C-alpha positions, 0 to 999 in steps of 0.5 A: 500500500502507498500511504502518500496523499491520494489526490483522488480520494481528497477530491472525493471527500471534498466533493461529498463534503460540499454537499453534506455541508448544506445538511447540518445536525439540525436537518438530521435531528429533525428528520430522525425525530419525524421519521422522514427519509432525507429525500433532499440530501439523497437527490443532491448526492445523486445529482453529483454522481456520488450514489453511482460511484461503484457501479461500472462505467458501462452502466453509467456509474463511476466505475470506482472501487470500494476504496473510493466508496469507503471515502464517500460513506466515511465523509457522509457519516463524519458530517453529522449525518451518521447512519441516517445519511449513510443508510439513505445511500449505502444500498444504492452505492453497493447493494446491487453488487450481486447483480453486477457480478452475477446478474444476467444482461437483462437485469444489468441493462434494466436496473444498473443505469437507473441505480447509477443516477440515483433513480432506483432505490433498492432494499435488501431482504435476507434476515428472518425473525425465526432464523436470525444470523443462521441464514441457512434456516430461512423459510421464505419460499419461491415456487415455480410458476410457469417461467417465473416464480411465486414468493411467500414469506416474511422478512425483518429489518429490511431497511429502505423498504418504504422508499424502494421499488425493488428488493434483493430477496433471498428465498428458498427454492430447494427442499426445506432441509436444503440449508444454504444450497437451497437458497436463490436470490431474486431482484423482485418488485415491492408490489403493494398488491402482494407486499405488506411493509410495516416499519419497526419502532426503534430507538435510532436511525429513524430517518431511514426505516427498518421494516418487517415485510410480508410477501404474499404470493408475490409474482417474480419473472424468471429473468429476475433470478440473480445468478444461478438457482440454489446459489443465492447465498453464495452470490450474497457472500461475494459482497460481504467483505466489501460491505464490512469495509463500507460499514467500518467506514461509516462507523469511523465517520460517526466516531470522528464527528462525535470526537470533534464535538467533544474536543470543541466542548472540552476546549470551551467548557470552563469549570474550576477556572479552566477548560475541562480539556486541561484535565487528563481525565478528559484529554486522555480518553479523547486522545485514545479515541482518536488513536483507535479511530485512526487504527481502524481506518488503516485496517479498513483501507487495507481491506479495501485495497486488497478487495479492489485488487482481487486479493483475499480480504476476509480477515482484513474486512472482518477485522476492520468492521470489528475495530471500527465498531468498537472504536466508534462506540468508544469515541461516542461514549467518550463524547457523551462523558465529556459533555456530562449531563449535557450529553443527553441534551439533543441540542448537542447531538452527541446522544444521536451519534452515541445511539447510531454508533451502538448499532454498528456493534450489532448489525449486520453481524454481531461482534461475536460472530465476527470473532467466530469468523476469525477464530474458525477461518483464520486461526483454525479453531473448532466451530463453536456453534 
């Protein structure tokens, strides 16, 4: 890796940052409280071409790699948008990667150009209430119907379902006990005649709803199958490493903006005749948070660098996600502590960062499952579950 200044990355951060500058903390706090999607913000990013940065040029996208997409999302999060801002664009930036890699020409030609210009919103339908992390046990079923399929089942934690036109939907096409081998991936319409979407009440990231989605005999044309029948889970796995990198980048951005607020407060807040930042009990935790965020960003950059060059990056991507989630939450928690009682006041916004940083330790995979991956697949330890 080359640690010299990357001018392209600096230009990306500058361009995205210029858009974000028009959408401050009050904008995001207001939308979060009203549970309203950030349409204006999304449109501005789309106009600048940022939501299509990782879609191939032949489909109208920017043709850039995960390294560049990571800079986009880190910049958004660090502007104060946190996870609300990132979640608004994350799935457009990279959610259609299975279609890019495994989709047929009709799928690519129909949907990728629209995604590249921000005209297509896509949701991700994998998780089920009764399966949780064990995707091999999902029960949503797709059955043959002529040249196409009919899908019935239930998904949970489907972000952006209210705003999306289509969903990458994982369903069982094999026998009930076929495990991972019986799963297929579809790019299906969220047809209101066959789909019921119900937002899940939650404590954070409310500008972008997470939903329970019920599919009732949803018709899906045959060409909407992504890749090969029965290999849907493998197709999704291909995108997990870059997803880990992008989520790590978002987490780091949240930690950075929380730390920025805390440092400013520590300089301005005077108690006992001096700024509280003069006390090592305040300054040392802030300094440690900065060190840990920087280390996590280096790990994310390494993972992105390896992915963009076709190198193995499972250990690096999972390590980056783990480190970033921990560093982000610790930075946000330190920011809360630095503000004292005012940390709980919405006017300072650090409580919002704290809530959204906490999410990163749980989704889309828990820290414990990330440790399981490293223990089993990197260190060769016996599987624990």
